[in-house]
N, C-alpha and C positions, 0 to 999 in steps of 0.2 A: 763458562757455565760453572757455578759453584754448587755446593751441596752434594758432592760425590764422595764424601768421606764420613765415616761413622767412628765414634770412639774418641777417647782422650789419651789413654796410655796404650791401649791395644787398638790401633787404628786400621781401618780397612778402606782403601780407595779403589774404585773400579772405573774402567773406561771401556768403550766399545759400543757398537750398534748391531742390531739384529742381522743386517745384511752386509756388514763390513767384513774385513778379513778375520776378525775374531775379538776376543775379550781379554783384557789384562786386569790384573789385580796386584796391589801392593799391600801386604800385611806387615805393619810395623809395630814393634813393641813386644813381639813374642819372646819370652825368656829363652835363654840358650839351654841346650842340653836335651830338648825334647826329641825323642826318636820320631822321625817323620819321613814318610815316603809318599810318592804319588799314589800308591795303592791305598794309603790311609784316606786320602781325599776322594778317591774314585768311588768308594762305597756309597757315599751320600750322593755324589753326582749321578751315579747310575740309578738311584732311586728317583731322581728328579727329571732325568732326560726325557725328551719326547719320543713318540713312536713305539712305545712299549705295549700298547694295547689299542684297540679300535676306538676307545673312548677318549683319547687325547690327540693332540696334534700329530699328524703323520710326517712331520718334518723329521728327516733321518739325520740325527747328530749323535756322534759317539761321545761327545763332550769329554774327550781325553785331556786331562790336565797335565801340564808340564811345570815342574818346579824349576825356575830360572835362576834363583839366587836364595841366599839365606839358609841353605842346608849344606852341610859338609860331612861326608862319610856317614850319612844317615841321621844326623842330628842337627837341630837348629843352632845357628851360631849367634843369635841375638841381633843380627843385622836384618834389614828388610827382606821379607820373603816375597819374591816375584813369581806370579802365577800366570800361565797362558793357556787359553782354550781357543782353538781355531774353529771358525765356522766352516762347514763342509757342504751344506745342502740348502743354499740360498736359492729361491726362485723369485727373483725380483720382478719378473714379468707379470706375476700375479697381482702386482700393485700399481700397474701402469694406469688403470682406470681411476685411481684415487689421487693421482699426482696433483690435481688441481681442485679436488673435492675433499671436504672434511667428513670423516666418518663420525656419526653421532655417538656420543658416549666414550670417545677416545681422546687422546691428548693432541690430535692433529691441530685442532683450532687453537688451543692454548699455546702450543709450541710456536705456531705461526705468528700469533699475536705478540708473544714475549720476545722471540728472537728474530723475527722477520725472515726466517729460513728454517726448513725442516727436512729431515730425511724421511720421506714418506714410505720407504720400503720396509714393511713389517713393523712400522712404528718407530724405527730408528732407536734412539736412546731410550724411549719410553717403553720399549718391548720388554715383556717379562722374561725374555731370554737372558737379559742382563743378570738375573738372579742366579745363574750358574756360578758366577764368581762369588756371590755371597755364600752359596752352599759350600764351595771349596774353602773359603776362609773360615766359615763356621765349623767345618770339620776339624780344623786346627784347634779352634777354641774348645770344641767338644772333647777332643782327645786330651788336651792339657787339663781341663777341669776334671775329667774322669780319673786321670792318673794322679792328680794332686789331691782331690777331695772326695773322689768316688761319685762325683756328680753325674747323674744320668738324665739326658734330655730326650724325651720321646713325644711324638704327636700322633694323632689319629683323626679320621674323618668322623665328625659328630652329627653332621646333617648334610644331605645333598638335596637341594630343592625342598620339597615338602616332606621328605623322608628323614625323620629324626632317628638316630641310631644310638642305642644304649651300649656302653662299654662292656665287653665280655672278657677279653684277654689280649695281651700284647703279642702273643705268637701269631694270632690271626692277622694282625695289622700288616705284617710283612709278607703274608701269604696270598695277597690279592692286589690287583692294580689300583684299588680305591683307598688303600690304607684303612679299610673298614675293620672295626674291632669285633664284629659279630659275624661268624661264618654263615649263619642262617639268613643273613640279609644280602649277601653278595649277589646272588642271582637276581634278586629284586632290583638291585642297583644296575645290574647289567641290562635288564629288560627296560628299565626307565630310560637309561642313556641311549639305548637303541631307538626307542620311540622319539626321543628328543632329537637325535641326529637325523632321523628320517624327516622330521618336520623342519630341519634347518634352523633350529633355535638353540638357545643356551640356558643355563641355570646357575644359580649361586650355590655356595656351600659354607659350612662352618667347620673350622678345624680347632681342636683342643690340643694344647701343648703343655706338658708337665715336666718340670725340672725337680728331681729329688736329690737329697743329700747336698743341699745348698748351704753353705756356711752362714751362721748368724752374722749380721752386721753389714751386709753389702747394701750400698746406697748412700747417697750424699745429699742430705737435705740442705737447702730447701728446693732449689731449682733442678738439681740432678737426682731427684728421688728415683729409686730403683724402678718403681712402677711407672713413673713418668717416662723414663728412658725406654722401658719395655714397650710401652704404648707407642712411643715415637717410632721405634724400630719396626714394630708390626705394621703401623700405618704406612711405613715406607715400602711395604710390599705391594706390588701392582695389584689393583682390584680390591684391596682391603678397604672396607667402609666402616668397620666398627671393631673395637677391641674391648674385651672384658677381662678383669682379674678377679678370681674367686667367684663370689656370688654375682658380681657384675650388676646389671640392671635389676636383677631379682631382689637386690637389697632394698629397693624402693618399697616393696610390700612386706618386708620383714620388720618385726619389732626389735627393739634394742636388746632385750634379753635373749632373743633368738640369734641375732647377727653377731653379737660379740663372741669372740673366740675365747671362752673361759680356759683358764690354766690351772693345772694341778701339778704336784711334784712328779707325777707320772707322765705328764705331757699335756698338749693342747686337746681340748674336747671337740673342737671343730676347726674348719679352715675357710670360713666365709671371706676372710681377707685375702685369700689366695697366696699366702706366704709372705705378705709385705705389710708392715705396720709403720706408719709415720715415714714412709718412703724407704724403710730399712728391712732387709730380709729377717724373718723370724727363725729360720731353720726348718720350717715346714716346707712341704712341696709348694713350688710356685706354679700356680694354675692359671693359664692364659687361654682365652678363646677369641678367635678372630672370625669375622664374617666377610666373605668375598662375594662381590657382585657378579651377576651373569655377564659374561663378556659381550661386548657390543658387535663383535665380528661375527655376524650371522648372515645367512643367505636371504633372509626375509627383507625385502626392500624397505627403506626408511627415508624420511625426509631430512634434508640437510641444505647446506649452501656450498657454493664454490668460492674460490679465492676472490672473485669479484663481488661476492655478497649476493649472488643470484640463487634462486631456488634450484635444488638438485635432488635427485633420488639416488640413494646409495644401497647397493647390495654387495656385501663383502665377499671377495674371492679369497683364495689362499688356504693354507692349512692351519686351522685354528682349533683351540681346545673348546669343546662345547661346555665344559665346566672347568675353569681354571683352578678350582679348589682341589681337583683330583691330584694334581702334582704339587700342591702348595705345602703339604705336610713337611717335607725336608727343608723347605725354604723357611717356614716358621720356626722349626727347630734351630736352624742356623742363626736366625736373627736373635733368638733368645740366648743362644750360646755366646754370641758376640757381645751382647750387653752384660751378661754375667761375667764373662772373661775380663772385660774392661773394668767392671766394678770390683772384681776380686783383686786385680793388680792395684787399684786405687786404695782399697782397704788395707792390703798388705803394706803398701808404701807409707801410709799415714798412721795406721793403728796396729801395726804388728806387735808392738810392745805392750798393748793394753791388756791388763789382767783384771777382769771383772770378778768381784767377789760372789756374784750371783751365778750359780751353776746353769749350764745350758740344759734346758728340759727337752725331752724327745719331741719330735715333730707332731705326733698324734698318739692318742691312747688306743 
């Protein structure tokens, strides 16, 4: 199986399955000298892990990460960083009923058709549990970018089902299980999810991620455009069905004099482009929005087929997230960090000596 590595200079390769012994990750290309400990990675892993509220999967995993290589006396050595997270709370018996039946809306059918074999327990390799390693690797990238450039990468829940949420402040985001930026909406989200869980159904979500203090010049046209790589990374997150940068689909209804981000010596007057022009970062905030579908693992019976192609009815058991978007914020942050880290190293390697006569203008007025 190919396609398990992201990046060119800062590469991340993961392996493991939902009900296997655990997950492994190799982070290659991290510069030497970065102060790094397991505690640095655990912060974001704790934000992502299941079982932290009644609104997410009740699978109990500590997601404790171990650094196996690439760090000596508290600093990165420049050699590959090996990471390990062991699975602790597999309940494979919950999946015995779907051993020979395909869950609609899942990767069961496509994995079977592509490989002729599949690990049906919890989705195997297709499980969103794999994102624990992306979050761990992303924490390394976030730390390096912050220390080197002051880059800050943060995300929040912008919509849960029909409930759109306006941004109020960042402190609120970390003070509730939804990563909701408006304290006055948290109870509404609690009530909505309680009703949804009682009905045995699921719902989608929208996550916004913003990277500030991003250097000008990241991105490699034509085929390695920064926005293209961001979109690819975000679409690689389980359940993501759409990605927007800046104004996104709203640009369709905008006029040219509205959408263009006019510039003054004091800074940009808007950021409809989301911080990327011509595939290259402008120095403005990079603004990304992702849409996650409602999970298909629900108690409501649905029509499907078995391995013989015969009609079947599927009602999913197991411990599943009624809204996968609730835990997706740190995952989206990690994927954005991995892309920015890779492009930062590429820019530094190729263009470190470039001295433009044009001054860098502020990100916004």
